[in-house]
C-alpha positions as CSV (number, residue, x, y, z in Angstrom):
1,K,7.2,0.2,-13.1
2,E,8.6,1.1,-9.7
3,F,10.2,-0.5,-6.6
4,L,9.7,0.7,-3.1
5,R,12.5,0.0,-0.6
6,G,11.2,-0.8,2.8
7,I,12.3,-1.5,6.4
8,G,10.4,-2.4,9.5
9,A,10.8,-3.6,13.0
10,E,8.9,-5.5,15.6
11,I,9.0,-3.6,18.9
12,T,7.9,-4.1,22.5
13,N,7.5,-2.0,25.7
14,T,5.2,0.4,23.9
15,N,2.3,2.4,25.4
16,L,0.0,2.9,22.4
17,D,-3.7,3.1,21.9
18,P,-4.5,-0.3,20.3
19,E,-7.5,1.1,18.5
20,F,-5.4,3.3,16.2
21,V,-2.8,3.0,13.5
22,E,-0.4,6.0,13.2
23,I,0.7,7.2,9.8
24,F,3.5,9.7,9.2
25,L,4.2,11.7,5.9
26,G,7.0,14.0,4.9
27,E,10.2,14.2,2.9
28,K,12.3,13.9,6.0
29,I,10.3,10.9,7.3
30,A,9.7,8.7,4.2
31,P,10.3,10.4,0.9
32,G,8.0,9.0,-1.7
33,F,5.8,7.0,0.7
34,F,5.0,7.0,4.4
35,A,5.9,5.5,7.8
36,W,3.7,3.7,10.2
37,I,3.2,2.5,13.8
38,I,0.8,-0.4,14.1
39,P,-0.1,-1.9,17.5
40,T,-0.2,-5.7,17.4
41,N,-1.9,-6.6,20.7
42,D,-4.9,-5.4,22.6
43,K,-2.8,-3.8,25.3
44,G,-0.8,-1.5,23.0
45,T,2.4,-2.9,24.4
46,Q,3.6,-4.5,21.1
47,A,3.8,-2.9,17.7
48,R,5.3,-3.0,14.2
49,I,6.9,0.1,12.9
50,G,8.3,0.7,9.4
51,L,8.5,2.8,6.3
52,C,9.1,2.7,2.6
53,I,11.0,5.1,0.4
54,S,11.2,5.6,-3.4
55,Q,13.9,3.6,-5.2
56,N,15.8,6.7,-6.3
57,I,16.5,8.1,-2.8
58,T,20.2,8.3,-2.0
59,E,20.1,7.4,1.7
60,S,19.1,3.9,2.9
61,P,15.8,2.9,4.4
62,K,17.6,2.3,7.7
63,F,18.8,5.9,7.7
64,Y,15.2,7.1,7.5
65,L,14.1,4.6,10.2
66,Q,16.6,6.0,12.6
67,N,15.4,9.5,11.8
68,F,11.8,8.3,12.4
69,L,12.8,7.0,15.8
70,E,14.2,10.4,16.7
71,N,11.6,12.6,15.0
72,K,9.7,14.9,17.4
73,N,6.3,13.7,16.2
74,S,6.9,10.0,16.3
75,S,9.5,9.7,19.1
76,K,7.0,10.6,21.8
77,L,5.1,7.4,20.9
78,L,8.3,5.3,20.8
79,Q,10.0,6.1,24.1
80,D,11.9,3.3,25.8
81,I,10.9,0.8,23.2
82,K,12.8,-2.5,22.6
83,I,13.5,-3.5,19.0
84,E,13.0,-7.3,18.8
85,K,14.0,-7.7,15.2
86,Y,14.3,-5.9,11.9
87,I,12.7,-6.9,8.6
88,G,13.1,-5.4,5.2
89,G,12.4,-5.9,1.5
90,V,11.4,-4.5,-1.8
91,I,7.8,-3.9,-2.9
92,P,7.0,-3.9,-6.7
93,L,4.4,-1.4,-8.0
94,G,2.7,-1.3,-11.4
95,L,1.0,-4.4,-12.9
96,L,2.8,-6.5,-15.4
97,K,1.3,-6.5,-18.9
98,K,1.7,-10.3,-19.0
99,T,1.5,-12.6,-16.0
100,Y,1.6,-15.9,-18.0
101,A,3.6,-17.9,-20.5
102,S,3.7,-21.5,-21.6
103,N,3.8,-23.6,-18.4
104,V,4.0,-20.4,-16.2
105,L,1.7,-18.3,-14.1
106,V,3.0,-15.6,-11.7
107,V,1.0,-14.3,-8.7
108,G,1.5,-11.9,-5.8
109,D,4.6,-9.8,-5.6
110,A,6.0,-11.7,-8.6
111,A,3.2,-10.2,-10.7
112,A,3.3,-6.8,-8.9
113,Q,-0.3,-7.4,-7.6
114,V,0.2,-4.7,-5.0
115,K,-1.9,-1.7,-4.1
116,P,0.2,1.4,-5.1
117,A,-1.4,3.7,-2.5
118,S,-0.6,1.5,0.5
119,G,1.9,-1.1,-0.6
120,G,-0.5,-3.8,0.6
121,G,-0.7,-7.1,-1.3
122,I,-2.5,-9.6,0.9
123,Y,-6.0,-9.1,-0.5
124,T,-4.9,-8.6,-4.1
125,G,-2.5,-11.6,-3.9
126,L,-5.1,-14.0,-2.4
127,L,-7.8,-12.9,-4.9
128,S,-5.4,-13.4,-7.8
129,A,-4.2,-16.7,-6.3
130,S,-7.7,-18.1,-6.4
131,H,-7.9,-17.3,-10.1
132,C,-4.4,-18.8,-10.6
133,A,-5.4,-22.0,-8.9
134,S,-8.6,-22.4,-10.8
135,V,-6.9,-21.9,-14.2
136,A,-4.0,-24.2,-13.2
137,L,-6.5,-26.9,-12.2
138,E,-8.4,-26.5,-15.5
139,A,-5.0,-26.7,-17.4
140,L,-4.2,-29.9,-15.6
141,Q,-7.6,-31.4,-16.4
142,K,-7.3,-30.5,-20.1
143,N,-3.6,-31.1,-20.3
144,N,-3.1,-27.8,-21.9
145,F,-0.3,-25.5,-20.6
146,S,0.0,-23.3,-23.6
147,S,0.4,-19.5,-23.3
148,Q,-2.9,-19.0,-25.1
149,F,-4.8,-21.2,-22.6
150,L,-3.2,-19.8,-19.5
151,K,-4.0,-16.2,-20.6
152,K,-7.4,-16.8,-19.1
153,Y,-5.8,-16.3,-15.6
154,H,-4.6,-12.8,-16.5
155,K,-8.0,-11.8,-17.8
156,L,-9.8,-13.1,-14.7
157,F,-7.7,-11.3,-12.1
158,Y,-7.5,-8.2,-14.2
159,T,-11.3,-8.0,-14.4
160,D,-11.4,-8.0,-10.6
161,I,-8.5,-5.7,-9.6
162,G,-6.8,-4.4,-12.8
163,R,-8.7,-1.1,-13.0
164,E,-8.1,-0.5,-9.3
165,L,-4.4,-1.0,-9.5
166,F,-4.2,1.1,-12.7
167,L,-5.9,4.0,-11.0
168,G,-3.7,3.4,-7.9
169,M,-0.7,4.1,-10.0
170,K,-2.3,7.3,-11.3
171,F,-2.9,8.4,-7.7
172,R,0.6,7.5,-6.8
173,K,2.0,9.8,-9.5
174,I,0.0,12.7,-8.0
175,F,1.1,11.7,-4.5
176,K,4.8,11.6,-5.4
177,N,4.7,15.1,-6.9
178,L,3.1,16.8,-3.8
179,S,5.4,18.9,-1.6
180,D,5.0,18.7,2.2
181,N,3.2,22.0,2.1
182,Q,0.7,20.8,-0.5
183,M,0.2,17.6,1.5
184,D,-0.6,19.6,4.7
185,K,-3.1,21.7,2.6
186,Y,-4.9,18.6,1.4
187,I,-4.9,16.8,4.7
188,K,-6.6,19.9,6.3
189,K,-9.1,20.0,3.4
190,F,-9.9,16.3,4.1
191,Q,-10.6,17.0,7.7
192,N,-13.9,18.5,6.6
193,P,-16.7,16.6,8.5
194,K,-18.6,16.2,5.2
195,I,-15.6,14.4,3.8
196,T,-14.9,12.1,6.7
197,E,-18.6,11.1,6.7
198,I,-18.3,10.1,3.1
199,I,-15.0,8.2,3.7
200,T,-16.6,6.4,6.6
201,K,-19.7,5.4,4.5
202,Y,-18.0,4.5,1.2
203,G,-14.4,3.9,2.0
204,D,-13.0,0.5,1.0
205,I,-9.3,-0.1,1.7
206,D,-9.1,-2.6,-1.2
207,Y,-11.1,-0.5,-3.7
208,P,-10.3,3.2,-2.8
209,S,-11.5,4.5,-6.2
210,K,-15.1,3.9,-5.0
211,L,-14.7,7.2,-3.0
212,V,-14.2,9.4,-6.0
213,K,-17.8,9.8,-7.3
214,P,-19.4,10.3,-3.9
215,L,-16.7,12.8,-2.9
216,L,-17.0,14.9,-6.0
217,K,-20.8,14.8,-5.8
218,K,-20.7,16.2,-2.3
219,I,-17.6,18.5,-2.7
220,P,-17.1,19.5,-6.4
221,T,-14.1,21.7,-5.5
222,L,-12.0,18.5,-5.0
223,I,-11.9,18.2,-8.8
224,G,-8.8,20.3,-8.6
225,L,-6.9,17.6,-6.7
226,I,-8.2,14.8,-9.0
């Protein structure tokens, strides 16, 4: 349903707190998504930085990465860094209605098994790959590679993560329509100690929808955001 365009870099000579990941939002930073700084060693001297933007943005991802390096909020964390190498790519969002055909199973990015809120696909890809492997093995044992037989794979992974990825796309639709001012408003709202306590207790990076019920139970006014 959608493609994110992304760029990143591996950097050294940083002075970061290795216990924290930094996330940056805003139309001038990463329109349609977010930017990040992730320490990659326990001294905070190495990191990965990057961002994604929506597919319909006129400027290139590299344009926004340069802005990110110069932005007043992020540049103070990136002074005197050395960029070791750039990486880039496209992230597909929105589950395929069909991930199988006669003699074919698709998994991972090819099947858009990616979390729409974060762009992450390692957990979802590995989970789906395990189902893919089990169905492929069964197909080999039974010598049956028909579309009807391989459909079992789609049902198995969809039972595990289909609902989560579907709800993730709903959340993404809300996220894309928020202005920077609205985003600031909701970030402040979520700094409520009651909310952070619930997130700490129930939060699951791979199943974020688990937070909805406990949050609404504790703070019913959040129904406006939902």
